[in-house]
Structures are given as structure tokens and as C-alpha cells.
N, C-alpha and C positions, 0 to 999 in steps of 0.2 A: 501529626496530620493523618497517619495511618488509621489512628482510632476513630477518626471521623468518618473515613471513607468506609469502613468496615463495619461502623455502627448501624442501627435502626435509623431509617428516615423519621424525621420529626419536624413538625411545623415551626416549633420554638426554636429548634436548631437552625433550620433554613431562615427563619427571620434575624435570628442572632448572626449568622454569616452575613447576611446582607447589611445590616445596620449597626451591629456591634462589635464586630470581629475586629481586632487589631492586625489580623493577618494581611499580608500584601494584597494588593489587587490581583495579582497573577494567581496567588494561591486561593483566593475566594473563588475565582472564576473556574479553576481546576476543580474545586469540590463542587460547584453548582453543575458543571458537566458531567463528572464521573459519577456522582452520588444522585444527583437529581435529573440528570439527562437535559439539562438546560444549556442550549447551545447559544453562545453569544457571538454575534457576527463581526467582522472586522470593523464596520462603521460604528456599531453600539460601543465596541471596544475603544474605539479612538474618543468618542465622545465622552465616555465614562473618565478615560484617562485625563483628558481636559478638564473636567468638573473636579477631579480629585487635586490637579496641580492647582487649580483656582482656590478650592477650599484650604488648601496648605499655604498658599500666599496670603490669603485673607486672615488665616489664623496668625502668621508673623507679623502682618501689619497692624492688628489690633494689639499685639503683645508688645511692640516697640514703640 
């Protein structure tokens, strides 16, 4: 994670963190806050966690 935080800002890296990263939600939020200065408020955070949960449960239902 240190290499991401210390590296140069890049739009491609930003998009990868948002949409393709296998990092945990908390790690992605930390990178967005520290490197890109994007602050996520508590309400947005709760909503995203619910979406992440539903995404995972949907995958489990399709696989089973």
C-alpha cells in the first residue's frame, strides 16, 4: 500500500482503485482519502458497505 500512497497521482490508478481493486473497502477508502484528498462521509460509507454486502451475497446465490 505504501507504494500507492507515495507514487504519482494517475487517473488510471484512481479508476483501478475504484473499480478493479481486490483491496478491502477500508483500504480503498484510505487510499482515496490520503492520496487523492477525497473524503467519504459516514452516510456514504454505510451505503457502500451495504452495496458491497449485497454484491457478495448475490455472487454466492448465483454460484450455488
